[in-house]
MDTraj code that builds the backbone (N, CA, C; nanometers):
import mdtraj as md
import numpy as np

residues = "UNK UNK UNK UNK UNK UNK UNK UNK UNK UNK UNK UNK UNK UNK UNK UNK UNK UNK UNK UNK UNK UNK UNK UNK UNK UNK UNK UNK UNK UNK UNK UNK UNK UNK UNK UNK UNK UNK UNK UNK UNK UNK UNK UNK UNK UNK UNK UNK UNK UNK UNK UNK UNK UNK UNK UNK UNK UNK UNK UNK UNK UNK UNK UNK UNK UNK UNK UNK UNK UNK UNK UNK UNK UNK UNK UNK UNK UNK UNK UNK UNK UNK UNK UNK UNK UNK UNK UNK UNK UNK UNK UNK UNK UNK UNK UNK UNK UNK UNK UNK UNK UNK UNK UNK UNK UNK UNK UNK UNK UNK UNK UNK UNK UNK UNK UNK UNK UNK UNK UNK UNK UNK UNK UNK UNK UNK UNK UNK UNK UNK UNK UNK UNK UNK UNK UNK UNK UNK UNK UNK UNK UNK UNK UNK UNK UNK UNK UNK UNK UNK UNK".split()
xyz = np.array([
    [-0.3292, -1.3133, 0.0131],
    [-0.1935, -1.3101, -0.0386],
    [-0.1989, -1.2930, -0.1903],
    [-0.1048, -1.2157, -0.2427],
    [-0.0945, -1.1905, -0.3860],
    [0.0247, -1.2666, -0.4424],
    [0.0192, -1.2937, -0.5736],
    [0.1276, -1.3677, -0.6386],
    [0.1679, -1.2965, -0.7666],
    [0.2962, -1.3074, -0.7972],
    [0.3522, -1.2471, -0.9180],
    [0.4546, -1.3435, -0.9754],
    [0.4589, -1.3536, -1.1088],
    [0.5602, -1.4375, -1.1737],
    [0.6120, -1.3663, -1.2977],
    [0.7428, -1.3769, -1.3184],
    [0.8063, -1.3230, -1.4383],
    [0.9093, -1.4248, -1.4847],
    [0.9057, -1.4600, -1.6129],
    [0.9941, -1.5640, -1.6648],
    [1.0531, -1.5215, -1.7986],
    [1.1802, -1.5586, -1.8202],
    [1.2494, -1.5278, -1.9457],
    [1.3394, -1.6437, -1.9841],
    [1.3595, -1.6576, -2.1135],
    [1.4564, -1.7539, -2.1641],
    [1.5855, -1.6775, -2.1932],
    [1.6923, -1.7169, -2.1244],
    [1.8224, -1.6525, -2.1396],
    [1.9080, -1.7408, -2.2303],
    [1.9657, -1.6828, -2.3340],
    [2.0475, -1.7596, -2.4287],
    [2.1883, -1.7772, -2.3732],
    [2.1945, -1.8498, -2.2622],
    [2.3220, -1.8773, -2.1947],
    [2.3033, -2.0034, -2.1110],
    [2.4118, -2.0766, -2.0864],
    [2.4018, -2.1982, -2.0052],
    [2.3596, -2.1668, -1.8615],
    [2.2980, -2.2639, -1.7998],
    [2.2496, -2.2514, -1.6624],
    [2.3592, -2.2034, -1.5676],
    [2.4779, -2.2623, -1.5785],
    [2.5889, -2.2268, -1.4886],
    [2.6243, -2.0780, -1.5011],
    [2.6221, -2.0262, -1.6218],
    [2.6538, -1.8850, -1.6451],
    [2.5524, -1.7941, -1.5767],
    [2.4241, -1.8266, -1.5920],
    [2.3179, -1.7444, -1.5335],
    [2.3221, -1.7538, -1.3810],
    [2.3434, -1.8747, -1.3287],
    [2.3528, -1.8935, -1.1841],
    [2.4700, -1.8127, -1.1262],
    [2.5867, -1.8270, -1.1891],
    [2.7060, -1.7588, -1.1376],
    [2.6929, -1.6069, -1.1463],
    [2.6203, -1.5585, -1.2441],
    [2.5919, -1.4152, -1.2508],
    [2.5170, -1.3709, -1.1248],
    [2.4222, -1.4525, -1.0797],
    [2.3442, -1.4192, -0.9598],
    [2.4241, -1.4359, -0.8303],
    [2.5373, -1.5036, -0.8365],
    [2.6224, -1.5199, -0.7180],
    [2.7121, -1.3980, -0.6929],
    [2.7181, -1.3063, -0.7861],
    [2.8053, -1.1892, -0.7705],
    [2.7694, -1.1105, -0.6445],
    [2.8716, -1.0605, -0.5761],
    [2.8485, -0.9809, -0.4549],
    [2.7736, -0.8513, -0.4845],
    [2.7923, -0.7977, -0.6037],
    [2.7298, -0.6705, -0.6389],
    [2.6002, -0.6878, -0.7180],
    [2.5396, -0.8064, -0.7105],
    [2.4235, -0.8365, -0.7939],
    [2.3066, -0.7414, -0.7687],
    [2.2827, -0.7043, -0.6433],
    [2.1720, -0.6113, -0.6167],
    [2.1965, -0.4760, -0.6813],
    [2.3198, -0.4304, -0.6788],
    [2.3521, -0.3030, -0.7439],
    [2.3299, -0.3123, -0.8947],
    [2.3678, -0.4243, -0.9530],
    [2.3550, -0.4435, -1.0975],
    [2.2084, -0.4530, -1.1393],
    [2.1270, -0.5258, -1.0620],
    [1.9889, -0.5537, -1.1015],
    [1.8865, -0.4520, -1.0517],
    [1.9303, -0.3532, -0.9761],
    [1.8359, -0.2520, -0.9277],
    [1.8132, -0.1475, -1.0358],
    [1.6874, -0.1284, -1.0763],
    [1.6589, -0.0277, -1.1790],
    [1.6996, 0.1124, -1.1323],
    [1.7430, 0.1972, -1.2250],
    [1.7886, 0.3314, -1.1876],
    [1.6786, 0.4178, -1.1258],
    [1.5530, 0.3886, -1.1547],
    [1.4429, 0.4677, -1.0992],
    [1.4024, 0.4201, -0.9592],
    [1.4694, 0.3180, -0.9085],
    [1.4342, 0.2612, -0.7785],
    [1.5572, 0.2645, -0.6876],
    [1.5850, 0.3781, -0.6254],
    [1.7062, 0.3889, -0.5446],
    [1.7057, 0.2938, -0.4246],
    [1.8069, 0.2096, -0.4208],
    [1.8250, 0.1133, -0.3123],
    [1.9704, 0.1214, -0.2685],
    [1.9921, 0.1233, -0.1385],
    [2.1280, 0.1243, -0.0859],
    [2.1476, -0.0007, -0.0018],
    [2.2425, -0.0854, -0.0422],
    [2.2749, -0.2045, 0.0358],
    [2.3506, -0.1588, 0.1601],
    [2.3010, -0.1995, 0.2760],
    [2.3600, -0.1602, 0.4037],
    [2.4520, -0.2696, 0.4561],
    [2.4104, -0.3950, 0.4382],
    [2.4882, -0.5081, 0.4890],
    [2.4523, -0.6328, 0.4093],
    [2.5545, -0.7154, 0.3863],
    [2.5313, -0.8422, 0.3174],
    [2.6159, -0.9487, 0.3847],
    [2.5513, -1.0594, 0.4212],
    [2.6212, -1.1723, 0.4820],
    [2.5891, -1.2970, 0.4012],
    [2.6925, -1.3603, 0.3476],
    [2.6734, -1.4829, 0.2714],
    [2.6413, -1.4552, 0.1262],
    [2.6197, -1.5642, 0.0534],
    [2.5899, -1.5549, -0.0892],
    [2.4435, -1.5834, -0.1157],
    [2.4163, -1.6997, -0.1747],
    [2.2792, -1.7388, -0.2062],
    [2.2268, -1.8482, -0.1134],
    [2.3155, -1.9068, -0.0340],
    [2.2790, -2.0230, 0.0473],
    [2.1817, -1.9863, 0.1603],
    [2.1225, -2.0894, 0.2211],
    [2.0303, -2.0703, 0.3331],
    [2.1017, -1.9941, 0.4441],
    [2.0342, -1.8962, 0.4993],
    [2.0900, -1.8147, 0.6066],
    [2.1551, -1.6858, 0.5584],
    [2.1867, -1.6772, 0.4303],
    [2.2437, -1.5526, 0.3777],
    [2.1439, -1.4393, 0.4010],
    [2.1959, -1.3201, 0.4235],
    [2.1098, -1.2085, 0.4587],
    [2.1587, -1.0813, 0.3911],
    [2.0621, -1.0006, 0.3489],
    [2.0930, -0.8690, 0.2941],
    [2.0025, -0.7660, 0.3599],
    [2.0641, -0.6588, 0.4082],
    [1.9889, -0.5442, 0.4592],
    [2.0101, -0.4304, 0.3612],
    [1.9016, -0.3648, 0.3258],
    [1.9132, -0.2508, 0.2365],
    [1.8056, -0.1488, 0.2694],
    [1.8225, -0.0304, 0.2186],
    [1.7256, 0.0771, 0.2372],
    [1.6640, 0.1127, 0.1032],
    [1.5323, 0.1228, 0.1015],
    [1.4591, 0.1740, -0.0133],
    [1.4426, 0.3233, 0.0093],
    [1.4731, 0.4031, -0.0910],
    [1.4627, 0.5475, -0.0771],
    [1.3455, 0.5996, -0.1608],
    [1.2550, 0.6682, -0.0938],
    [1.1423, 0.7332, -0.1603],
    [1.1467, 0.8809, -0.1224],
    [1.2180, 0.9598, -0.2014],
    [1.2354, 1.1006, -0.1671],
    [1.3122, 1.1135, -0.0364],
    [1.2484, 1.1752, 0.0620],
    [1.3112, 1.1935, 0.1925],
    [1.2828, 1.0776, 0.2875],
    [1.2065, 0.9807, 0.2422],
    [1.1684, 0.8675, 0.3266],
    [1.2588, 0.7484, 0.2964],
    [1.3167, 0.6915, 0.4010],
    [1.4000, 0.5718, 0.3888],
    [1.3284, 0.4566, 0.4574],
    [1.3118, 0.3467, 0.3844],
    [1.2434, 0.2296, 0.4392],
    [1.3429, 0.1147, 0.4470],
    [1.3722, 0.0672, 0.5696],
    [1.4639, -0.0463, 0.5832],
    [1.3977, -0.1763, 0.5388],
    [1.4774, -0.2643, 0.4791],
    [1.4293, -0.3942, 0.4330],
    [1.5396, -0.4943, 0.4631],
    [1.5026, -0.6075, 0.5167],
    [1.5976, -0.7153, 0.5410],
    [1.5392, -0.8432, 0.4833],
    [1.6178, -0.9143, 0.4061],
    [1.5752, -1.0409, 0.3468],
    [1.6764, -1.1488, 0.3827],
    [1.6243, -1.2655, 0.4181],
    [1.7091, -1.3799, 0.4526],
    [1.6758, -1.4947, 0.3568],
    [1.7796, -1.5653, 0.3137],
    [1.7586, -1.6793, 0.2244],
    [1.7143, -1.8003, 0.3059],
    [1.6035, -1.8588, 0.2627],
    [1.5412, -1.9681, 0.3382],
    [1.5374, -2.0995, 0.2604],
    [1.5777, -2.0956, 0.1339],
    [1.5760, -2.2160, 0.0502],
    [1.6891, -2.2029, -0.0514],
    [1.7548, -2.3166, -0.0804],
    [1.8702, -2.3125, -0.1701],
    [1.8943, -2.4501, -0.2293],
    [1.8994, -2.4573, -0.3599],
    [1.9434, -2.5766, -0.4328],
    [2.0344, -2.5256, -0.5439],
    [2.1638, -2.5484, -0.5267],
    [2.2627, -2.4939, -0.6203],
    [2.2253, -2.5259, -0.7645],
    [2.2334, -2.4258, -0.8486],
    [2.2012, -2.4302, -0.9914],
    [2.0526, -2.4514, -1.0203],
    [1.9680, -2.4479, -0.9175],
    [1.8237, -2.4670, -0.9408],
    [1.7387, -2.3538, -0.8836],
    [1.7628, -2.3180, -0.7561],
    [1.6784, -2.2147, -0.6970],
    [1.7384, -2.1593, -0.5692],
    [1.6944, -2.0417, -0.5353],
    [1.7143, -1.9858, -0.4019],
    [1.5940, -1.8969, -0.3729],
    [1.5605, -1.8888, -0.2447],
    [1.4425, -1.8140, -0.2029],
    [1.4801, -1.7200, -0.0900],
    [1.4395, -1.5949, -0.1041],
    [1.4594, -1.4999, 0.0052],
    [1.3239, -1.4584, 0.0609],
    [1.3235, -1.4312, 0.1910],
    [1.2019, -1.3919, 0.2602],
    [1.2289, -1.2656, 0.3411],
    [1.1384, -1.1708, 0.3302],
    [1.1517, -1.0475, 0.4075],
    [1.1393, -1.0799, 0.5559],
    [1.2366, -1.0330, 0.6356],
    [1.2282, -1.0461, 0.7810],
    [1.2011, -0.9106, 0.8457],
    [1.2268, -0.8046, 0.7714],
    [1.1951, -0.6685, 0.8150],
    [1.1672, -0.5884, 0.6896],
    [1.0619, -0.5095, 0.6914],
    [1.0332, -0.4291, 0.5742],
    [0.8915, -0.3781, 0.5712],
    [0.8548, -0.3181, 0.4588],
    [0.7268, -0.2484, 0.4499],
    [0.6054, -0.3392, 0.4293],
    [0.6272, -0.4640, 0.3914],
    [0.5151, -0.5525, 0.3610],
    [0.4909, -0.6512, 0.4742],
    [0.3685, -0.6989, 0.4820],
    [0.3377, -0.8014, 0.5825],
    [0.4088, -0.9318, 0.5465],
    [0.4175, -0.9610, 0.4154],
    [0.4811, -1.0844, 0.3691],
    [0.5475, -1.0601, 0.2343],
    [0.6665, -1.1161, 0.2169],
    [0.7374, -1.1130, 0.0884],
    [0.8232, -1.2381, 0.0813],
    [0.7921, -1.3265, -0.0111],
    [0.8719, -1.4468, -0.0358],
    [0.9030, -1.4480, -0.1849],
    [1.0312, -1.4487, -0.2168],
    [1.0759, -1.4384, -0.3565],
    [1.1612, -1.5597, -0.3911],
    [1.1083, -1.6434, -0.4799],
    [1.1810, -1.7623, -0.5256],
    [1.2377, -1.7349, -0.6643],
    [1.3691, -1.7560, -0.6772],
    [1.4417, -1.7404, -0.8035],
    [1.4677, -1.8826, -0.8549],
    [1.4143, -1.9169, -0.9713],
    [1.4311, -2.0523, -1.0252],
    [1.5092, -2.0489, -1.1562],
    [1.5937, -2.1497, -1.1733],
    [1.6799, -2.1625, -1.2901],
    [1.6593, -2.3021, -1.3471],
    [1.6243, -2.3100, -1.4751],
    [1.6014, -2.4403, -1.5369],
    [1.6682, -2.4434, -1.6743],
    [1.7498, -2.5459, -1.6958],
    [1.8154, -2.5615, -1.8258],
    [1.7116, -2.6000, -1.9302],
    [1.7203, -2.5353, -2.0456],
    [1.6396, -2.5709, -2.1626],
    [1.7375, -2.5811, -2.2791],
    [1.7950, -2.6996, -2.2940],
    [1.9020, -2.7177, -2.3914],
    [2.0236, -2.6382, -2.3469],
    [2.0766, -2.5543, -2.4364],
    [2.1913, -2.4689, -2.4031],
    [2.1487, -2.3375, -2.3375],
    [2.0201, -2.3176, -2.3226],
    [1.9671, -2.1937, -2.2663],
    [1.9188, -2.2168, -2.1230],
    [1.8767, -2.1076, -2.0589],
    [1.8286, -2.1148, -1.9209],
    [1.6969, -2.0407, -1.9080],
    [1.6010, -2.1063, -1.8463],
    [1.4740, -2.0422, -1.8114],
    [1.4908, -1.9828, -1.6715],
    [1.4815, -1.8517, -1.6619],
    [1.4893, -1.7810, -1.5340],
    [1.3478, -1.7382, -1.4970],
    [1.3031, -1.7800, -1.3795],
    [1.1679, -1.7476, -1.3341],
    [1.1731, -1.6916, -1.1931],
    [1.1105, -1.5779, -1.1754],
    [1.0955, -1.5172, -1.0435],
    [0.9499, -1.5333, -1.0010],
    [0.9288, -1.5985, -0.8868],
    [0.7956, -1.6137, -0.8279],
    [0.7930, -1.5386, -0.6962],
    [0.6936, -1.4549, -0.6785],
    [0.6821, -1.3772, -0.5550],
    [0.5434, -1.3959, -0.4964],
    [0.5410, -1.4247, -0.3669],
    [0.4176, -1.4236, -0.2890],
    [0.4305, -1.3051, -0.1946],
    [0.3300, -1.2211, -0.1900],
    [0.3394, -1.1044, -0.1035],
    [0.2023, -1.0657, -0.0492],
    [0.2066, -0.9946, 0.0607],
    [0.0864, -0.9433, 0.1251],
    [0.1201, -0.8013, 0.1686],
    [0.0443, -0.7061, 0.1213],
    [0.0776, -0.5661, 0.1473],
    [0.0607, -0.5312, 0.2951],
    [-0.0573, -0.5594, 0.3508],
    [-0.0826, -0.5245, 0.4912],
    [-0.1475, -0.6364, 0.5709],
    [-0.1930, -0.7391, 0.5051],
    [-0.2704, -0.8424, 0.5727],
    [-0.4197, -0.8184, 0.5603],
    [-0.4571, -0.7021, 0.5114],
    [-0.5983, -0.6686, 0.4928],
    [-0.6377, -0.6963, 0.3479],
    [-0.7326, -0.7881, 0.3251],
    [-0.7723, -0.8214, 0.1875],
    [-0.8154, -0.7002, 0.1047],
    [-0.8838, -0.6045, 0.1660],
    [-0.9288, -0.4872, 0.0913],
    [-0.8097, -0.4049, 0.0410],
    [-0.7072, -0.3892, 0.1247],
    [-0.5875, -0.3148, 0.0830],
    [-0.5170, -0.3893, -0.0299],
    [-0.5048, -0.5215, -0.0171],
    [-0.4441, -0.6003, -0.1252],
    [-0.5221, -0.5811, -0.2547],
    [-0.6538, -0.5818, -0.2457],
    [-0.7386, -0.5647, -0.3635],
    [-0.7190, -0.4262, -0.4258],
    [-0.7166, -0.3234, -0.3414],
    [-0.7069, -0.1862, -0.3917],
    [-0.5671, -0.1497, -0.4404],
    [-0.4640, -0.2016, -0.3745],
    [-0.3260, -0.1642, -0.4071],
    [-0.2505, -0.2695, -0.4887],
    [-0.3052, -0.3901, -0.4957],
    [-0.2361, -0.4995, -0.5635],
    [-0.1998, -0.4686, -0.7075],
    [-0.2896, -0.4034, -0.7808],
    [-0.2629, -0.3702, -0.9212],
    [-0.1416, -0.2783, -0.9330],
    [-0.1295, -0.1819, -0.8387],
    [-0.0190, -0.0866, -0.8429],
    [0.1137, -0.1577, -0.8161],
    [0.1157, -0.2440, -0.7148],
    [0.2370, -0.3207, -0.6831],
    [0.2731, -0.4108, -0.8010],
    [0.1732, -0.4759, -0.8600],
    [0.1953, -0.5643, -0.9751],
    [0.2629, -0.4894, -1.0902],
    [0.2183, -0.3686, -1.1186],
    [0.2790, -0.2892, -1.2263],
    [0.4239, -0.2533, -1.1944],
    [0.4530, -0.2179, -1.0691],
    [0.5908, -0.1885, -1.0292],
    [0.6778, -0.3131, -1.0423],
    [0.6239, -0.4287, -1.0036],
    [0.6997, -0.5539, -1.0146],
    [0.7275, -0.5881, -1.1609],
    [0.6287, -0.5690, -1.2484],
    [0.6499, -0.5956, -1.3917],
    [0.7648, -0.5110, -1.4454],
    [0.7638, -0.3830, -1.4125],
    [0.8706, -0.2932, -1.4586],
    [1.0064, -0.3375, -1.4044],
    [1.0106, -0.3672, -1.2742],
    [1.1368, -0.4037, -1.2103],
    [1.1927, -0.5336, -1.2678],
    [1.1076, -0.6355, -1.2847],
    [1.1597, -0.7632, -1.3320],
    [1.1863, -0.7635, -1.4819],
    [1.1169, -0.6827, -1.5585],
    [1.1528, -0.6657, -1.6999],
    [1.2948, -0.6097, -1.7078],
    [1.3254, -0.5125, -1.6236],
    [1.4596, -0.4541, -1.6189],
    [1.5617, -0.5587, -1.5751],
    [1.5336, -0.6276, -1.4654],
    [1.6279, -0.7273, -1.4125],
    [1.6581, -0.8368, -1.5148],
    [1.5554, -0.8858, -1.5812],
    [1.5767, -0.9928, -1.6787],
    [1.6522, -0.9407, -1.8010],
    [1.6257, -0.8171, -1.8406],
    [1.6991, -0.7587, -1.9538],
    [1.8473, -0.7460, -1.9199],
    [1.8776, -0.6981, -1.7997],
    [2.0175, -0.6836, -1.7575],
    [2.0837, -0.8212, -1.7470],
    [2.0112, -0.9190, -1.6967],
    [2.0650, -1.0558, -1.6878],
    [2.0967, -1.1082, -1.8272],
    [2.0035, -1.0885, -1.9207],
    [2.0274, -1.1321, -2.0590],
    [2.1507, -1.0639, -2.1172],
    [2.1585, -0.9331, -2.1025],
    [2.2716, -0.8587, -2.1592],
    [2.4044, -0.9087, -2.1039],
    [2.4098, -0.9356, -1.9750],
    [2.5343, -0.9805, -1.9124],
    [2.5675, -1.1251, -1.9455],
    [2.4682, -1.2117, -1.9441],
    [2.4940, -1.3552, -1.9625],
    [2.5046, -1.3954, -2.1093],
    [2.4272, -1.3312, -2.1959],
    [2.4295, -1.3680, -2.3369],
    [2.5533, -1.3152, -2.4075],
    [2.6225, -1.2215, -2.3460],
    [2.7437, -1.1673, -2.4077],
    [2.8642, -1.2589, -2.3857],
    [2.8478, -1.3593, -2.2985],
    [2.9560, -1.4548, -2.2736],
    [2.9449, -1.5699, -2.3733],
    [3.0575, -1.6258, -2.4186],
    [3.0519, -1.7364, -2.5151],
    [2.9864, -1.8597, -2.4538],
    [2.9122, -1.9334, -2.5375],
    [2.8471, -2.0581, -2.4921],
    [2.9492, -2.1655, -2.4643],
])
top = md.Topology()
chain = top.add_chain()
for i, resn in enumerate(residues, 1):
    res = top.add_residue(resn, chain, resSeq=i)
    for name in ("N", "CA", "C"):
        top.add_atom(name, md.element.get_by_symbol(name[0]), res)
traj = md.Trajectory(xyz[None], top)
């Protein structure tokens, strides 16, 4: 299994950052323009049992992905887990921690590409680079949206 973490300090209160992530259109907002994703279905918000189905588009290839929320502590964390998709395992924990008037946003991901250690070893670096790009974008957009609101 591979692990990835990305963390940023957002100059906004915890409640502001959390509520930004509760938006119904959050996936559309946080999806980088170079990574075409189409939300097919969404049930619920961030709570346990919430589910999102979406398609990843790679040229003419469409890959279905379904994630269900399996952990939830309001204003602290929520975790989604892939139930259908291209990877053997994907668990993504979104953590929110107050640091004074600011918020520490941390994304932790555990993933397994195929279940084969050799494939993880050979492809892990490539996935890691894509994740770095994606979460740098997501955190920048979160900062821009949340820091523009008054404290």
